[in-house]
ROSE-4610 file (N, C-alpha, C; in Angstrom, 1 decimal, always signed):
// ROSE-4610
residu = [M/M/M/K/K/K/E/E/E/V/V/V/L/L/L/S/S/S/K/K/K/A/A/A/G/G/G/R/R/R/T/T/T/A/A/A/K/K/K/W/W/W/A/A/A/I/I/I/V/V/V/G/G/G/V/V/V/I/I/I/K/K/K/G/G/G/A/A/A/G/G/G/N/N/N/T/T/T/A/A/A/E/E/E/S/S/S/I/I/I/V/V/V/T/T/T/A/A/A/T/T/T/K/K/K/D/D/D/V/V/V/L/L/L/L/L/L/T/T/T/T/T/T/V/V/V/E/E/E/G/G/G/V/V/V/A/A/A/Q/Q/Q/V/V/V/V/V/V/V/V/V/A/A/A/T/T/T/E/E/E/K/K/K/A/A/A/A/A/A/G/G/G/Q/Q/Q/I/I/I/V/V/V/A/A/A/G/G/G/A/A/A/V/V/V/E/E/E/A/A/A/A/A/A/S/S/S/E/E/E/A/A/A/G/G/G/E/E/E/D/D/D/I/I/I/G/G/G/I/I/I/A/A/A/T/T/T/K/K/K/S/S/S/A/A/A/V/V/V/K/K/K/G/G/G/V/V/V/V/V/V/K/K/K/G/G/G/A/A/A/S/S/S/E/E/E/V/V/V/G/G/G/A/A/A/D/D/D/V/V/V/G/G/G/K/K/K/T/T/T/A/A/A/V/V/V/A/A/A/A/A/A/V/V/V/E/E/E/G/G/G/A/A/A/A/A/A/K/K/K/A/A/A/A/A/A/G/G/G/D/D/D/I/I/I/G/G/G/A/A/A/D/D/D/T/T/T/A/A/A/K/K/K/A/A/A/I/I/I/E/E/E/N/N/N/A/A/A/T/T/T/T/T/T/G/G/G/A/A/A/I/I/I/E/E/E/A/A/A/A/A/A/E/E/E/E/E/E/I/I/I/S/S/S/T/T/T/D/D/D/A/A/A/A/A/A/E/E/E/S/S/S/V/V/V/R/R/R/N/N/N/L/L/L/L/L/L/K/K/K/T/T/T/A/A/A/V/V/V/K/K/K/G/G/G/K/K/K/K/K/K/D/D/D]
num = [1/1/1/2/2/2/3/3/3/4/4/4/5/5/5/6/6/6/7/7/7/8/8/8/9/9/9/10/10/10/11/11/11/12/12/12/13/13/13/14/14/14/15/15/15/16/16/16/17/17/17/18/18/18/19/19/19/20/20/20/21/21/21/22/22/22/23/23/23/24/24/24/25/25/25/26/26/26/27/27/27/28/28/28/29/29/29/30/30/30/31/31/31/32/32/32/33/33/33/34/34/34/35/35/35/36/36/36/37/37/37/38/38/38/39/39/39/40/40/40/41/41/41/42/42/42/43/43/43/44/44/44/45/45/45/46/46/46/47/47/47/48/48/48/49/49/49/50/50/50/51/51/51/52/52/52/53/53/53/54/54/54/55/55/55/56/56/56/57/57/57/58/58/58/59/59/59/60/60/60/61/61/61/62/62/62/63/63/63/64/64/64/65/65/65/66/66/66/67/67/67/68/68/68/69/69/69/70/70/70/71/71/71/72/72/72/73/73/73/74/74/74/75/75/75/76/76/76/77/77/77/78/78/78/79/79/79/80/80/80/81/81/81/82/82/82/83/83/83/84/84/84/85/85/85/86/86/86/87/87/87/88/88/88/89/89/89/90/90/90/91/91/91/92/92/92/93/93/93/94/94/94/95/95/95/96/96/96/97/97/97/98/98/98/99/99/99/100/100/100/101/101/101/102/102/102/103/103/103/104/104/104/105/105/105/106/106/106/107/107/107/108/108/108/109/109/109/110/110/110/111/111/111/112/112/112/113/113/113/114/114/114/115/115/115/116/116/116/117/117/117/118/118/118/119/119/119/120/120/120/121/121/121/122/122/122/123/123/123/124/124/124/125/125/125/126/126/126/127/127/127/128/128/128/129/129/129/130/130/130/131/131/131/132/132/132/133/133/133/134/134/134/135/135/135/136/136/136/137/137/137/138/138/138/139/139/139/140/140/140/141/141/141/142/142/142/143/143/143/144/144/144/145/145/145/146/146/146/147/147/147/148/148/148/149/149/149/150/150/150/151/151/151/152/152/152/153/153/153/154/154/154/155/155/155/156/156/156/157/157/157]
x = [+15.7/+14.9/+13.6/+12.7/+11.0/+10.9/+10.5/+10.3/+9.0/+8.8/+7.7/+6.7/+5.4/+4.7/+4.5/+4.2/+3.9/+2.4/+2.0/+0.6/-0.3/+0.2/-0.6/-0.6/+0.6/+0.6/-0.4/-0.2/-1.2/-2.8/-3.0/-4.3/-4.9/-4.0/-4.2/-4.4/-3.7/-3.6/-4.9/-5.3/-6.5/-7.8/-7.9/-8.9/-8.9/-7.8/-7.9/-8.4/-7.9/-8.4/-9.8/-10.5/-12.0/-12.6/-12.0/-12.4/-12.4/-11.4/-11.2/-12.5/-12.6/-13.6/-15.2/-15.2/-16.7/-17.1/-16.1/-16.3/-16.7/-17.5/-17.4/-16.7/-16.3/-15.4/-14.3/-13.2/-12.1/-11.1/-11.1/-10.0/-10.5/-11.7/-12.3/-12.2/-12.6/-12.7/-11.4/-10.4/-9.0/-8.7/-8.9/-8.6/-9.3/-10.4/-11.2/-10.7/-10.4/-10.1/-8.7/-7.6/-6.5/-6.4/-7.1/-7.2/-7.7/-8.7/-9.5/-8.5/-7.5/-6.4/-5.5/-5.2/-4.2/-4.9/-5.9/-6.8/-6.7/-7.2/-7.3/-5.9/-4.9/-3.6/-2.9/-3.3/-2.7/-3.8/-4.8/-5.7/-5.3/-5.4/-4.9/-3.4/-2.5/-1.0/-0.5/+0.4/+0.8/+1.5/+2.3/+3.1/+2.3/+1.3/+0.5/+1.3/+2.1/+2.9/+4.0/+4.8/+5.4/+4.9/+3.9/+3.2/+2.6/+2.3/+1.7/+2.6/+3.6/+4.8/+5.1/+5.4/+6.0/+5.1/+3.7/+2.7/+2.3/+2.5/+2.3/+2.8/+4.0/+4.9/+4.1/+3.9/+3.4/+2.2/+1.2/-0.2/-0.1/+0.6/+0.6/+1.3/+2.3/+2.8/+1.9/+1.1/-0.1/-1.0/-1.5/-2.4/-1.7/-0.5/+0.1/+0.3/+0.6/+0.6/-0.8/-1.7/-3.3/-3.8/-3.5/-3.7/-3.0/-1.8/-1.0/-1.5/-1.9/-2.1/-3.7/-4.5/-5.7/-5.9/-4.7/-4.8/-5.2/-5.5/-5.9/-4.7/-5.0/-4.1/-3.5/-2.2/-1.1/-1.0/-1.1/-0.9/-2.0/-3.3/-4.6/-4.4/-4.2/-4.0/-2.9/-1.8/-0.9/-1.2/-1.8/-2.1/-3.3/-4.3/-5.3/-5.0/-4.0/-3.6/-2.8/-1.7/-1.2/-2.1/-3.0/-4.0/-5.0/-5.1/-5.9/-5.0/-3.6/-2.9/-2.6/-2.3/-2.0/-3.4/-4.6/-5.8/-5.8/-5.6/-5.6/-4.6/-3.6/-2.4/-3.1/-3.6/-4.4/-5.4/-6.1/-7.1/-6.5/-5.3/-4.9/-3.9/-3.7/-2.6/-1.4/-1.2/+0.4/+0.9/+2.1/+2.8/+2.6/+1.6/+1.2/+2.4/+3.4/+4.6/+5.4/+5.7/+6.4/+5.6/+4.3/+3.5/+3.7/+3.5/+3.6/+4.8/+6.0/+7.3/+7.3/+7.0/+6.9/+6.2/+4.8/+4.0/+4.5/+5.2/+5.9/+7.1/+8.0/+8.9/+8.3/+7.2/+6.7/+6.3/+5.3/+5.1/+6.3/+7.2/+8.4/+9.0/+9.3/+9.8/+8.9/+7.4/+6.7/+6.6/+6.7/+6.7/+8.1/+9.1/+10.3/+10.1/+9.6/+9.1/+8.5/+7.5/+6.6/+7.1/+8.2/+8.9/+8.2/+7.4/+6.9/+7.8/+7.5/+8.1/+8.4/+9.5/+9.5/+9.1/+9.9/+9.7/+8.2/+7.4/+6.1/+5.3/+5.7/+5.1/+5.4/+6.6/+6.7/+6.1/+5.8/+5.0/+3.6/+3.0/+1.5/+1.5/+2.4/+2.2/+2.5/+3.2/+3.7/+2.1/+1.4/+0.5/-0.7/-1.0/-1.9/-1.4/-0.2/+0.1/-0.3/+0.1/-0.1/-1.6/-2.4/-3.8/-4.3/-4.1/-4.7/-4.3/-3.1/-2.6/-3.3/-3.8/-4.5/-5.9/-6.4/-7.8/-7.8/-6.7/-6.5/-6.1/-5.2/-5.2/-3.8/-4.0/-2.9/-1.4/-1.3/-0.2/+0.3/-0.7/-0.3/+0.2/-0.3/-0.1/+1.4/+1.5/+3.0/+4.1/+3.8/+4.8/+4.9/+3.9/+4.0/+5.2/+4.6/+5.5/+6.9/+7.1/+8.6/+9.3/+8.8/+9.4/+9.5/+8.7/+8.8/+9.8/+10.0/+11.1/+12.4/+12.7/+14.0/+14.2/+13.2/+13.2/+13.1/+12.3/+12.0/+13.1/+13.9/+15.0/+14.6/+14.9/+14.6/+13.5/+13.1/+11.8/+12.7/+12.3/+12.9/+12.4/+11.1/+10.2/+9.2]
y = [-13.3/-14.4/-13.7/-14.6/-13.9/-14.0/-13.0/-12.9/-13.4/-14.0/-14.2/-13.2/-13.1/-12.2/-12.3/-10.9/-10.9/-11.3/-11.4/-11.5/-10.4/-9.3/-8.1/-8.2/-8.8/-9.1/-10.2/-11.2/-12.5/-12.1/-11.2/-11.0/-10.1/-9.0/-8.4/-9.2/-10.1/-10.9/-11.7/-12.4/-13.1/-12.0/-10.8/-9.8/-9.4/-9.3/-8.8/-10.1/-11.3/-12.4/-12.5/-12.3/-12.3/-11.2/-10.0/-8.8/-9.1/-9.6/-9.8/-10.9/-11.9/-13.0/-12.6/-11.6/-10.9/-9.6/-8.9/-7.2/-7.3/-6.0/-5.4/-4.3/-3.7/-2.4/-3.0/-3.7/-4.1/-3.2/-2.1/-1.0/-0.4/+0.0/+0.7/-0.4/-1.4/-2.4/-2.7/-2.7/-2.7/-1.8/-0.6/+0.6/+0.4/+0.0/-0.1/-1.4/-2.4/-3.6/-3.3/-2.8/-2.4/-1.4/-0.5/+0.7/-0.1/-1.0/-1.7/-2.7/-3.1/-4.2/-3.2/-2.3/-1.3/-0.8/-0.2/+0.2/-1.0/-2.4/-3.2/-3.5/-3.7/-4.0/-3.0/-1.7/-0.7/-0.5/-1.1/-0.7/-1.2/-0.2/-0.5/-0.7/-0.3/-0.2/+1.2/+0.8/+2.1/+3.1/+2.6/+3.3/+3.1/+3.8/+3.7/+4.1/+5.1/+5.7/+4.7/+4.1/+2.8/+1.8/+1.2/+0.1/+0.5/+1.6/+2.0/+1.8/+2.4/+2.5/+1.1/+0.3/-1.0/-2.1/-1.9/-2.6/-2.1/-0.9/-0.5/-1.4/-1.6/-2.2/-3.7/-4.4/-5.7/-5.9/-4.8/-4.9/-4.8/-3.8/-3.5/-4.9/-5.5/-6.4/-7.8/-7.9/-9.2/-8.8/-7.5/-7.2/-7.4/-7.1/-7.4/-8.8/-9.7/-11.1/-11.7/-11.3/-11.8/-11.6/-10.3/-10.0/-10.7/-11.1/-11.9/-13.2/-13.9/-15.0/-15.5/-14.3/-14.3/-14.1/-13.8/-13.3/-11.9/-11.0/-9.6/-8.7/-7.6/-6.4/-6.2/-6.3/-6.0/-4.4/-3.8/-2.4/-1.7/-2.1/-1.4/-2.0/-3.1/-3.6/-3.0/-2.8/-1.9/-0.5/+0.3/+1.6/+1.8/+0.8/+0.8/+0.5/-0.8/-0.9/+0.4/+0.9/+2.1/+3.1/+3.3/+4.3/+4.0/+2.7/+2.6/+2.5/+2.3/+2.3/+3.8/+4.6/+6.0/+6.7/+6.3/+6.9/+6.5/+5.2/+4.5/+5.2/+5.5/+6.2/+7.5/+8.2/+9.5/+9.5/+8.3/+8.5/+8.0/+7.3/+7.0/+8.3/+9.2/+10.1/+9.6/+8.8/+8.7/+9.4/+9.3/+10.3/+9.7/+10.5/+10.1/+9.9/+10.9/+10.7/+9.4/+9.3/+8.0/+6.7/+6.7/+5.5/+5.3/+6.4/+6.4/+5.8/+5.9/+5.7/+4.2/+3.7/+2.5/+1.6/+2.3/+1.4/+1.2/+2.2/+2.1/+1.3/+1.4/+0.4/-1.2/-1.4/-2.8/-3.3/-2.2/-2.5/-2.9/-2.2/-2.5/-3.9/-4.1/-5.7/-6.6/-6.4/-7.4/-7.7/-6.7/-6.9/-7.8/-7.4/-8.0/-9.6/-9.9/-11.2/-12.1/-11.4/-12.2/-12.1/-11.6/-11.4/-10.4/-9.5/-8.2/-6.8/-6.2/-5.1/-4.0/-3.9/-3.1/-1.7/-1.1/+0.3/+0.6/-0.2/+0.1/-0.1/-0.9/-1.1/+0.3/+0.8/+2.1/+3.2/+3.2/+4.1/+4.1/+3.0/+2.7/+2.9/+2.7/+2.8/+4.2/+4.9/+6.5/+7.1/+6.9/+7.4/+7.2/+5.9/+5.8/+6.6/+6.6/+7.5/+9.0/+9.4/+10.9/+11.1/+10.2/+10.2/+10.3/+9.5/+9.4/+10.9/+11.2/+12.4/+13.7/+13.8/+14.7/+14.7/+13.6/+13.5/+13.8/+13.9/+14.2/+15.8/+16.2/+17.8/+18.1/+19.2/+19.8/+19.9/+19.9/+19.7/+18.3/+17.5/+15.9/+15.6/+16.1/+15.6/+16.4/+17.5/+18.2/+17.3/+16.7/+16.0/+14.6/+14.0/+12.7/+12.9/+13.9/+14.1/+14.2/+15.3/+15.6/+14.3/+13.7/+12.3/+11.4/+11.1/+10.1/+10.6/+12.0/+12.0/+11.8/+12.0/+11.7/+10.2/+9.7/+8.4/+7.1/+7.2/+5.8/+5.6/+4.6/+4.2/+3.7/+4.5/+4.1/+5.1/+6.0/+7.0/+7.9/+8.5/+9.5/+10.9/+10.8/+12.1/+12.1]
z = [-2.5/-2.1/-1.5/-1.7/-1.4/+0.1/+0.7/+1.9/+2.5/+3.6/+4.0/+4.5/+4.2/+4.6/+6.2/+6.8/+8.1/+8.2/+9.6/+10.0/+9.1/+9.2/+8.5/+7.0/+6.5/+5.0/+4.6/+5.3/+5.0/+5.2/+6.2/+6.5/+5.0/+4.8/+3.7/+2.3/+2.2/+1.0/+1.2/+2.0/+2.0/+1.9/+2.4/+2.3/+0.9/+0.2/-1.3/-2.1/-2.0/-2.5/-2.3/-1.2/-1.2/-1.9/-1.7/-2.5/-4.0/-4.5/-6.1/-6.5/-5.9/-6.1/-5.9/-5.1/-4.8/-5.3/-6.0/-5.8/-7.6/-7.7/-8.9/-9.2/-8.2/-8.4/-7.6/-8.3/-7.6/-7.0/-7.7/-7.2/-6.0/-6.1/-4.8/-3.6/-3.7/-2.7/-2.4/-3.0/-2.5/-1.7/-2.2/-1.4/+0.2/+0.0/+1.5/+2.3/+1.6/+2.5/+3.0/+2.3/+2.6/+3.7/+3.6/+4.8/+6.0/+5.8/+7.0/+7.8/+6.9/+7.3/+8.1/+7.8/+8.5/+9.7/+9.7/+10.9/+12.1/+11.5/+12.3/+13.1/+12.2/+12.6/+13.8/+13.5/+14.5/+15.9/+15.5/+16.8/+18.2/+19.0/+20.5/+20.5/+19.6/+19.7/+20.1/+21.2/+21.8/+20.8/+20.1/+19.1/+17.6/+17.4/+16.3/+15.1/+15.4/+14.1/+13.6/+14.2/+13.9/+13.5/+14.2/+13.8/+12.4/+11.9/+10.7/+9.5/+9.8/+8.7/+8.7/+9.7/+9.6/+8.8/+9.2/+8.4/+7.0/+6.5/+5.4/+4.1/+4.4/+3.1/+3.1/+4.3/+4.4/+3.5/+4.0/+3.6/+2.2/+1.6/+0.1/-0.6/+0.0/-0.6/-0.5/+0.3/+0.6/-0.6/-0.9/-1.9/-3.3/-3.5/-4.7/-4.8/-4.2/-4.2/-4.2/-3.9/-3.9/-5.4/-5.8/-7.2/-8.3/-8.0/-8.8/-9.0/-7.8/-7.6/-8.2/-8.3/-8.7/-10.3/-10.8/-12.2/-12.6/-11.5/-11.6/-12.0/-12.3/-12.9/-11.6/-11.8/-10.6/-10.4/-11.5/-11.4/-10.6/-11.0/-10.4/-8.7/-8.6/-6.9/-6.2/-6.9/-6.2/-6.1/-7.0/-6.7/-5.6/-5.7/-4.7/-3.4/-3.4/-1.8/-1.3/-2.0/-1.4/-0.9/-2.1/-1.5/-0.4/-0.1/+0.9/+2.4/+2.3/+3.5/+3.8/+2.9/+3.0/+3.8/+3.2/+3.8/+5.2/+5.6/+6.7/+7.8/+7.1/+8.2/+8.4/+7.8/+7.8/+9.2/+8.9/+9.7/+11.3/+11.5/+12.6/+13.3/+12.4/+12.8/+12.5/+11.7/+11.6/+10.4/+10.4/+9.2/+7.8/+7.0/+5.8/+4.6/+4.8/+4.1/+4.2/+5.4/+5.9/+5.4/+5.8/+5.5/+3.9/+3.1/+1.5/+1.3/+1.8/+1.3/+1.7/+2.8/+3.3/+2.3/+1.9/+1.1/-0.2/-0.9/-2.2/-2.3/-1.2/-1.1/-1.1/-0.4/-0.2/-1.4/-2.2/-3.5/-4.6/-4.5/-5.4/-4.9/-3.7/-3.1/-3.6/-3.4/-3.9/-5.3/-6.3/-7.5/-7.9/-7.3/-7.4/-7.3/-6.1/-5.7/-6.4/-7.1/-8.1/-9.6/-9.8/-11.0/-11.9/-11.3/-12.1/-12.2/-12.9/-13.4/-12.1/-11.5/-10.2/-10.6/-11.8/-12.2/-12.2/-13.0/-13.0/-11.9/-10.8/-9.5/-8.8/-8.9/-8.1/-8.8/-10.0/-10.6/-10.3/-10.2/-9.9/-8.3/-7.4/-6.1/-5.7/-6.5/-6.3/-6.6/-7.6/-8.0/-7.2/-6.4/-5.5/-4.3/-3.9/-2.5/-2.7/-4.1/-4.2/-4.4/-5.0/-5.1/-3.7/-3.0/-1.7/-0.6/-0.8/-0.1/-0.6/-1.9/-2.4/-1.7/-1.7/-1.0/+0.3/+1.1/+2.4/+2.5/+2.1/+2.2/+1.1/+0.8/+0.1/+0.6/+2.0/+2.6/+2.8/+2.8/+2.9/+1.4/+0.3/-1.0/-1.2/-0.6/-0.8/-0.2/+1.1/+1.8/+1.2/+0.7/+0.0/-1.3/-2.0/-3.4/-2.8/-1.8/-1.7/-1.1/-0.1/+0.4/-0.7/-1.5/-2.5/-3.5/-3.8/-4.9/-4.2/-2.9/-2.5/-1.8/-1.4/-0.5/-1.3/-2.3/-3.2/-4.1/-4.0/-4.9/-6.3/-7.2/-8.6/-9.2/-8.5/-8.9/-9.4/-10.3/-11.1/-11.0/-10.7/-10.4/-9.2]
């Protein structure tokens, strides 16, 4: 059964629809939009780490749904959205690895909800998470890789 998006998920969806309609570089614009939605969502929250992890999956799901509805490449949207939330997690001091896992799981769930290939969604989301972590630091990249290898169901590598 399709889950209703949270407020953060809906906000991400609306932001991505706007990005898709007006952007020249959709992938980079999605990275920025999803990062901004995450930062806005957790601003002023006492438990930033918990809020970040909880919001990550919903924000990615909103981006995936927006791309699907707009007829855009779901793979690019998935990878870019995950990349954005992982970068945002780093900026607020949240656990990048746990946020990456939540984001990848959100991408897989959203793909299933819209009838897309969940294995491909996991692959694209994992790539986005690792790329973002590599831009943060070597330690972040190692943490994300290790957590994703063990935490994401269906991921073989």
